[in-house]
Each structure stands twice: as C-alpha cells, then as structure tokens.
C-alpha positions in Angstrom: -84.7 81.0 -82.5 -86.3 79.7 -85.7 -85.3 80.0 -89.3 -88.5 81.0 -91.1 -89.7 81.6 -94.7 -88.1 84.7 -96.2 -89.9 88.0 -95.9 -89.2 91.7 -96.7 -90.7 95.1 -96.2 -92.8 96.5 -99.1 -91.4 99.9 -98.1 -89.7 101.4 -101.2 -86.4 101.9 -99.3 -86.1 98.2 -98.2 -82.7 96.8 -98.9 -82.7 93.3 -97.4 -84.9 90.2 -96.9 -85.1 88.4 -93.5 -85.2 84.8 -92.4 -84.8 84.9 -88.6 -87.3 85.4 -85.8 -84.6 87.1 -83.7 -83.5 89.7 -86.3 -83.8 93.2 -84.9 -84.4 95.0 -88.2 -86.7 92.3 -89.4 -88.8 92.4 -86.2 -89.3 96.1 -86.6 -91.2 95.7 -89.9 -94.9 96.3 -89.2 -97.1 93.3 -90.1 -99.0 95.4 -92.7 -95.7 96.0 -94.6 -94.4 92.4 -94.5 -94.3 90.6 -97.9 -93.4 86.9 -98.3 -90.4 86.0 -100.4 -87.1 87.7 -101.1 -88.3 90.6 -103.3 -85.1 90.6 -105.3 -83.2 91.9 -102.2 -80.0 90.7 -100.6 -80.1 88.5 -97.4 -79.9 90.4 -94.2 -76.5 90.0 -92.6 -77.9 89.7 -89.1 -80.3 87.0 -90.2 -77.5 85.1 -91.9 -75.3 85.3 -88.8 -78.2 84.2 -86.5 -79.1 81.3 -88.8 -75.5 80.1 -89.0 -75.2 80.2 -85.2 -78.4 78.1 -84.8 -77.1 75.2 -86.8 
C-alpha cells in the first residue's frame, strides 16, 4: 500500500479527501471525477487508518 498525494471527488456531495491506494471509497471515484488536493474536505477515516498501519 502506498500513501499518495491527496485527492477528492469533484462530486458536489463529496465529504472527504483520500490519501491511500487501498481505500475502498477512494478507489470507487471515477478517474474523470478525481481532483488533486484536499478540496477543503476532511481526511477520510479509512485512509487515515491505512496510512497509520503502513508506518
């Protein structure tokens, strides 16, 4: 698993940004909807957990 640059969905209902290649919700975002950065959103709890476990 890799920690990657933050990304989020440009979908108006997006609530979290993602930073893990193994994150389920993050991997479901279609490539056309992925935006780089945090988008002013909170960090995904699954990504935070996966990132912590990988250290």
